[in-house]
C-alpha positions as YAML, in Angstrom:
chain: A
units: angstrom
residues:
- id: 1
  name: MET
  ca: [158.60, 75.51, 300.93]
- id: 2
  name: ILE
  ca: [158.90, 76.17, 297.13]
- id: 3
  name: TYR
  ca: [160.36, 78.79, 294.84]
- id: 4
  name: PHE
  ca: [158.32, 81.92, 294.17]
- id: 5
  name: GLU
  ca: [159.20, 84.51, 291.61]
- id: 6
  name: LYS
  ca: [159.07, 87.97, 293.12]
- id: 7
  name: SER
  ca: [157.61, 90.64, 290.92]
- id: 8
  name: GLN
  ca: [159.71, 93.68, 290.00]
- id: 9
  name: PRO
  ca: [160.34, 96.59, 290.30]
- id: 10
  name: ALA
  ca: [159.55, 97.31, 293.94]
- id: 11
  name: PRO
  ca: [156.42, 99.38, 294.71]
- id: 12
  name: ALA
  ca: [157.29, 103.04, 294.52]
- id: 13
  name: CYS
  ca: [155.67, 103.71, 298.00]
- id: 14
  name: LEU
  ca: [158.44, 101.84, 299.81]
- id: 15
  name: SER
  ca: [161.17, 104.41, 299.05]
- id: 16
  name: GLU
  ca: [158.72, 107.18, 299.88]
- id: 17
  name: GLN
  ca: [157.71, 105.65, 303.25]
- id: 18
  name: LYS
  ca: [161.36, 104.95, 304.13]
- id: 19
  name: LEU
  ca: [161.91, 108.69, 304.30]
- id: 20
  name: LEU
  ca: [159.10, 109.19, 306.88]
- id: 21
  name: ALA
  ca: [159.69, 109.01, 310.63]
- id: 22
  name: SER
  ca: [156.75, 106.51, 311.06]
- id: 23
  name: GLY
  ca: [156.76, 105.00, 307.49]
- id: 24
  name: ASP
  ca: [154.65, 101.97, 306.74]
- id: 25
  name: TYR
  ca: [156.17, 99.06, 304.60]
- id: 26
  name: LYS
  ca: [152.61, 97.74, 304.06]
- id: 27
  name: CYS
  ca: [151.91, 100.72, 301.83]
- id: 28
  name: GLY
  ca: [150.28, 101.21, 298.44]
- id: 29
  name: GLU
  ca: [150.21, 98.09, 296.33]
- id: 30
  name: VAL
  ca: [152.60, 96.09, 298.59]
- id: 31
  name: LEU
  ca: [149.86, 93.81, 299.98]
- id: 32
  name: ASP
  ca: [148.28, 93.02, 296.69]
- id: 33
  name: ARG
  ca: [151.70, 92.36, 295.03]
- id: 34
  name: LEU
  ca: [152.79, 90.15, 297.89]
- id: 35
  name: ARG
  ca: [149.59, 88.16, 297.88]
- id: 36
  name: GLU
  ca: [149.93, 87.54, 294.17]
- id: 37
  name: ASP
  ca: [153.67, 86.75, 294.16]
- id: 38
  name: PHE
  ca: [153.24, 84.20, 296.92]
- id: 39
  name: LYS
  ca: [150.12, 82.71, 295.31]
- id: 40
  name: ASP
  ca: [148.02, 83.65, 298.34]
- id: 41
  name: LYS
  ca: [150.00, 81.11, 300.50]
- id: 42
  name: CYS
  ca: [152.20, 81.39, 303.51]
- id: 43
  name: TYR
  ca: [155.72, 81.01, 302.10]
- id: 44
  name: ILE
  ca: [156.78, 78.83, 305.00]
- id: 45
  name: CYS
  ca: [153.97, 76.29, 305.68]
- id: 46
  name: GLU
  ca: [152.19, 76.78, 302.32]
- id: 47
  name: SER
  ca: [148.74, 76.99, 303.81]
- id: 48
  name: LYS
  ca: [146.41, 78.56, 301.29]
- id: 49
  name: SER
  ca: [144.54, 81.80, 302.00]
- id: 50
  name: PRO
  ca: [145.63, 82.19, 305.66]
- id: 51
  name: THR
  ca: [143.29, 84.04, 307.77]
- id: 52
  name: ASN
  ca: [145.98, 85.44, 309.99]
- id: 53
  name: ILE
  ca: [148.27, 87.25, 307.62]
- id: 54
  name: ASN
  ca: [151.65, 88.88, 308.33]
- id: 55
  name: VAL
  ca: [154.06, 90.79, 306.06]
- id: 56
  name: GLU
  ca: [157.24, 89.11, 307.27]
- id: 57
  name: HIS
  ca: [160.82, 90.30, 306.98]
- id: 58
  name: PHE
  ca: [162.87, 87.38, 305.70]
- id: 59
  name: ASN
  ca: [165.96, 88.89, 307.20]
- id: 60
  name: PRO
  ca: [164.98, 90.64, 310.61]
- id: 61
  name: HIS
  ca: [165.39, 94.30, 310.14]
- id: 62
  name: GLN
  ca: [165.95, 95.19, 313.84]
- id: 63
  name: GLY
  ca: [165.55, 98.88, 313.01]
- id: 64
  name: ASP
  ca: [167.68, 98.88, 309.81]
- id: 65
  name: LEU
  ca: [165.63, 100.98, 307.39]
- id: 66
  name: ASP
  ca: [167.23, 99.47, 304.31]
- id: 67
  name: LEU
  ca: [166.06, 96.02, 305.47]
- id: 68
  name: LYS
  ca: [162.73, 97.18, 306.71]
- id: 69
  name: PHE
  ca: [161.72, 98.71, 303.39]
- id: 70
  name: ASP
  ca: [163.54, 96.32, 301.03]
- id: 71
  name: TRP
  ca: [161.00, 94.86, 298.65]
- id: 72
  name: ASP
  ca: [163.05, 91.68, 298.41]
- id: 73
  name: ASN
  ca: [162.93, 91.26, 302.18]
- id: 74
  name: LEU
  ca: [159.13, 91.34, 302.42]
- id: 75
  name: PHE
  ca: [157.31, 87.98, 302.43]
- id: 76
  name: TRP
  ca: [153.74, 86.76, 302.78]
- id: 77
  name: SER
  ca: [153.34, 84.68, 305.92]
- id: 78
  name: CYS
  ca: [150.73, 83.34, 308.26]
- id: 79
  name: GLY
  ca: [150.96, 84.39, 311.94]
- id: 80
  name: HIS
  ca: [151.75, 80.86, 313.13]
- id: 81
  name: CYS
  ca: [154.91, 80.67, 310.99]
- id: 82
  name: ASN
  ca: [156.03, 84.28, 311.51]
- id: 83
  name: ASN
  ca: [155.69, 83.88, 315.25]
- id: 84
  name: ILE
  ca: [157.81, 80.63, 315.20]
- id: 85
  name: LYS
  ca: [160.46, 82.11, 312.92]
- id: 86
  name: SER
  ca: [160.61, 85.57, 314.59]
- id: 87
  name: ASN
  ca: [164.18, 86.65, 314.91]
- id: 88
  name: ARG
  ca: [165.38, 83.20, 316.01]
- id: 89
  name: PHE
  ca: [165.86, 81.69, 312.48]
- id: 90
  name: THR
  ca: [168.26, 83.29, 310.10]
- id: 91
  name: ASP
  ca: [170.41, 82.08, 307.30]
- id: 92
  name: LEU
  ca: [167.49, 80.21, 305.73]
- id: 93
  name: LEU
  ca: [166.93, 79.01, 302.17]
- id: 94
  name: ASN
  ca: [165.50, 81.97, 300.26]
- id: 95
  name: CYS
  ca: [162.43, 80.93, 298.35]
- id: 96
  name: ILE
  ca: [162.53, 83.83, 295.97]
- id: 97
  name: ASP
  ca: [166.11, 83.15, 294.80]
- id: 98
  name: ALA
  ca: [166.02, 80.68, 291.96]
- id: 99
  name: ASN
  ca: [169.79, 80.05, 292.44]
- id: 100
  name: GLU
  ca: [169.11, 78.51, 295.80]
- id: 101
  name: GLU
  ca: [167.36, 75.50, 294.16]
- id: 102
  name: ILE
  ca: [165.33, 75.18, 297.29]
- id: 103
  name: GLU
  ca: [163.24, 72.18, 296.24]
- id: 104
  name: GLY
  ca: [166.32, 70.05, 295.58]
- id: 105
  name: ARG
  ca: [167.73, 70.71, 299.07]
- id: 106
  name: LEU
  ca: [164.79, 69.57, 301.24]
- id: 107
  name: MET
  ca: [162.71, 66.43, 301.18]
- id: 108
  name: TYR
  ca: [159.36, 65.94, 302.90]
- id: 109
  name: GLU
  ca: [157.84, 62.73, 304.12]
- id: 110
  name: TYR
  ca: [154.24, 62.52, 305.10]
- id: 111
  name: ASN
  ca: [151.97, 59.47, 305.79]
- id: 112
  name: PRO
  ca: [148.34, 60.54, 305.19]
- id: 113
  name: PHE
  ca: [146.59, 59.43, 308.36]
- id: 114
  name: PRO
  ca: [145.30, 61.44, 311.35]
- id: 115
  name: PHE
  ca: [147.85, 62.92, 313.72]
- id: 116
  name: ALA
  ca: [150.86, 61.81, 311.48]
- id: 117
  name: LYS
  ca: [153.79, 64.19, 311.82]
- id: 118
  name: VAL
  ca: [155.57, 65.81, 308.78]
- id: 119
  name: VAL
  ca: [159.17, 64.73, 308.44]
- id: 120
  name: ILE
  ca: [161.63, 67.14, 306.67]
- id: 121
  name: LYS
  ca: [165.19, 66.10, 305.75]
- id: 122
  name: ALA
  ca: [168.00, 68.20, 304.41]
- id: 123
  name: GLU
  ca: [169.48, 66.40, 301.39]
- id: 124
  name: ASP
  ca: [172.95, 67.39, 302.63]
- id: 125
  name: GLU
  ca: [173.38, 67.43, 306.31]
- id: 126
  name: GLN
  ca: [176.41, 69.80, 305.91]
- id: 127
  name: ASP
  ca: [174.18, 72.37, 304.10]
- id: 128
  name: GLU
  ca: [173.71, 74.86, 306.86]
- id: 129
  name: LYS
  ca: [170.84, 76.83, 305.17]
- id: 130
  name: ALA
  ca: [168.97, 73.66, 304.39]
- id: 131
  name: VAL
  ca: [169.40, 72.33, 308.07]
- id: 132
  name: ASN
  ca: [168.27, 75.69, 309.51]
- id: 133
  name: THR
  ca: [165.22, 75.66, 307.19]
- id: 134
  name: GLN
  ca: [164.48, 72.06, 308.09]
- id: 135
  name: GLN
  ca: [164.55, 72.94, 311.83]
- id: 136
  name: LEU
  ca: [162.09, 75.76, 311.32]
- id: 137
  name: LEU
  ca: [159.73, 73.70, 309.19]
- id: 138
  name: GLU
  ca: [159.71, 70.87, 311.78]
- id: 139
  name: LEU
  ca: [158.48, 73.34, 314.44]
- id: 140
  name: VAL
  ca: [155.94, 74.84, 312.11]
- id: 141
  name: TYR
  ca: [154.35, 71.46, 311.03]
- id: 142
  name: ASN
  ca: [154.75, 69.56, 314.30]
- id: 143
  name: GLY
  ca: [154.78, 72.27, 317.01]
- id: 144
  name: SER
  ca: [156.83, 73.03, 320.04]
- id: 145
  name: THR
  ca: [154.80, 74.67, 322.83]
- id: 146
  name: LYS
  ca: [151.28, 73.34, 323.65]
- id: 147
  name: LEU
  ca: [149.70, 76.24, 321.80]
- id: 148
  name: LYS
  ca: [151.84, 75.86, 318.75]
- id: 149
  name: SER
  ca: [151.30, 72.17, 318.70]
- id: 150
  name: ILE
  ca: [147.54, 72.76, 318.47]
- id: 151
  name: GLU
  ca: [148.07, 75.24, 315.63]
- id: 152
  name: ALA
  ca: [150.35, 72.73, 313.92]
- id: 153
  name: GLN
  ca: [147.72, 70.04, 314.26]
- id: 154
  name: ASN
  ca: [145.25, 72.32, 312.56]
- id: 155
  name: ILE
  ca: [147.69, 72.78, 309.64]
- id: 156
  name: ARG
  ca: [148.39, 69.07, 309.38]
- id: 157
  name: SER
  ca: [144.57, 68.44, 309.18]
- id: 158
  name: GLN
  ca: [144.54, 70.67, 306.12]
- id: 159
  name: ILE
  ca: [147.58, 68.77, 304.81]
- id: 160
  name: LEU
  ca: [145.79, 65.48, 305.33]
- id: 161
  name: ASN
  ca: [142.80, 66.59, 303.32]
- id: 162
  name: GLU
  ca: [144.96, 67.90, 300.53]
- id: 163
  name: VAL
  ca: [147.13, 64.82, 300.29]
- id: 164
  name: MET
  ca: [144.18, 62.45, 300.48]
- id: 165
  name: SER
  ca: [142.61, 64.31, 297.54]
- id: 166
  name: PHE
  ca: [145.87, 64.19, 295.64]
- id: 167
  name: GLN
  ca: [146.35, 60.52, 296.20]
- id: 168
  name: ASP
  ca: [142.78, 59.79, 295.15]
- id: 169
  name: HIS
  ca: [143.52, 61.42, 291.88]
- id: 170
  name: LEU
  ca: [146.69, 59.43, 291.47]
- id: 171
  name: ALA
  ca: [144.93, 56.16, 292.23]
- id: 172
  name: ASN
  ca: [142.11, 56.99, 289.83]
- id: 173
  name: TYR
  ca: [144.59, 57.88, 287.13]
- id: 174
  name: PHE
  ca: [145.88, 54.31, 287.14]
- id: 175
  name: ASP
  ca: [142.53, 52.70, 286.96]
- id: 176
  name: ASP
  ca: [142.67, 50.29, 284.04]
- id: 177
  name: THR
  ca: [138.95, 50.73, 283.22]
- id: 178
  name: LEU
  ca: [139.29, 54.48, 282.39]
- id: 179
  name: ASP
  ca: [138.96, 55.74, 278.81]
- id: 180
  name: GLU
  ca: [141.25, 58.39, 277.40]
- id: 181
  name: GLU
  ca: [139.11, 61.36, 278.35]
- id: 182
  name: GLU
  ca: [138.70, 60.15, 281.93]
- id: 183
  name: ARG
  ca: [142.44, 59.68, 282.33]
- id: 184
  name: LYS
  ca: [143.02, 63.22, 280.94]
- id: 185
  name: PHE
  ca: [140.59, 64.48, 283.57]
- id: 186
  name: TYR
  ca: [142.61, 63.00, 286.38]
- id: 187
  name: LEU
  ca: [145.85, 64.15, 284.86]
- id: 188
  name: ARG
  ca: [144.56, 67.76, 284.96]
- id: 189
  name: LYS
  ca: [143.63, 67.22, 288.65]
- id: 190
  name: ILE
  ca: [147.09, 65.90, 289.44]
- id: 191
  name: LYS
  ca: [148.82, 68.80, 287.59]
- id: 192
  name: GLY
  ca: [146.65, 71.21, 289.54]
- id: 193
  name: HIS
  ca: [147.86, 69.77, 292.80]
- id: 194
  name: LEU
  ca: [151.48, 70.17, 291.70]
- id: 195
  name: LYS
  ca: [151.24, 73.78, 290.65]
- id: 196
  name: ASP
  ca: [152.77, 76.54, 292.71]
- id: 197
  name: ALA
  ca: [149.43, 77.93, 293.67]
- id: 198
  name: SER
  ca: [148.30, 74.66, 295.27]
- id: 199
  name: ALA
  ca: [148.37, 74.33, 299.03]
- id: 200
  name: PHE
  ca: [151.31, 72.35, 300.44]
- id: 201
  name: THR
  ca: [152.86, 71.90, 297.06]
- id: 202
  name: ALA
  ca: [156.27, 70.90, 298.42]
- id: 203
  name: ILE
  ca: [154.72, 67.91, 300.20]
- id: 204
  name: LYS
  ca: [152.89, 66.74, 297.15]
- id: 205
  name: ARG
  ca: [155.79, 67.21, 294.85]
- id: 206
  name: SER
  ca: [157.87, 65.12, 297.30]
- id: 207
  name: ILE
  ca: [155.37, 62.25, 297.03]
- id: 208
  name: ILE
  ca: [156.04, 62.22, 293.31]
- id: 209
  name: ARG
  ca: [159.80, 62.54, 293.58]
- id: 210
  name: ASN
  ca: [160.12, 59.84, 296.31]
- id: 211
  name: THR
  ca: [158.59, 57.18, 293.98]
- id: 212
  name: GLU
  ca: [160.61, 56.37, 290.86]
- id: 213
  name: GLU
  ca: [157.59, 55.31, 288.87]
- id: 214
  name: LEU
  ca: [155.53, 58.33, 289.70]
- id: 215
  name: ASN
  ca: [158.50, 60.59, 289.12]
- id: 216
  name: GLY
  ca: [158.92, 59.13, 285.67]
- id: 217
  name: ILE
  ca: [155.36, 60.06, 284.74]
- id: 218
  name: PHE
  ca: [154.63, 63.21, 286.75]
- id: 219
  name: GLY
  ca: [158.06, 64.63, 287.54]
- id: 220
  name: GLN
  ca: [157.83, 66.99, 284.59]
- id: 221
  name: TYR
  ca: [154.96, 68.81, 286.35]
- id: 222
  name: CYS
  ca: [156.95, 69.37, 289.51]
- id: 223
  name: LEU
  ca: [159.28, 71.97, 287.80]
...
């Protein structure tokens, strides 16, 4: 999970739909704006271009019209993550609030081989929001029920492909036989993997931050 900047102001249709008995919060430009704001990624698992898309309420509205039509409460999510989060997980790190400094409060560990689980750690075990978010992400990436475990395995297969590609570029960057233009080529590839719009950015940024030498070279591209 990474920080996303939410566009402002809110789509005008939300206030209009709020006044209707059967108003729709997926109105007007809401879908296009959410897709762009969240870089066409599920904000929870960070899978790119999910095929099962939900407009998720970060804080469950439970019939509260203010929350239901609040632009800052509408997030772009895949069905897998939204179903796991549901109304069970609240008081989470808010990825559209820059003051939350979300990427400094969670750390990911992932070994790129088949069937490996994703490990998430809260930097401070007394940080309730971080711990709650950690617990949600562990279920998202590693599963709980048999069906959710299958879905999680499919997500981890995508992570495996992304991380292997990323690590290939890292390995190639440090090849002593490269000339300057070739090294620049691999640097562009590495920077692309670390951008907000890349799939599973948080995991790839953690790979950099977990290694002092890599962080010294590429940490500037994790901001």
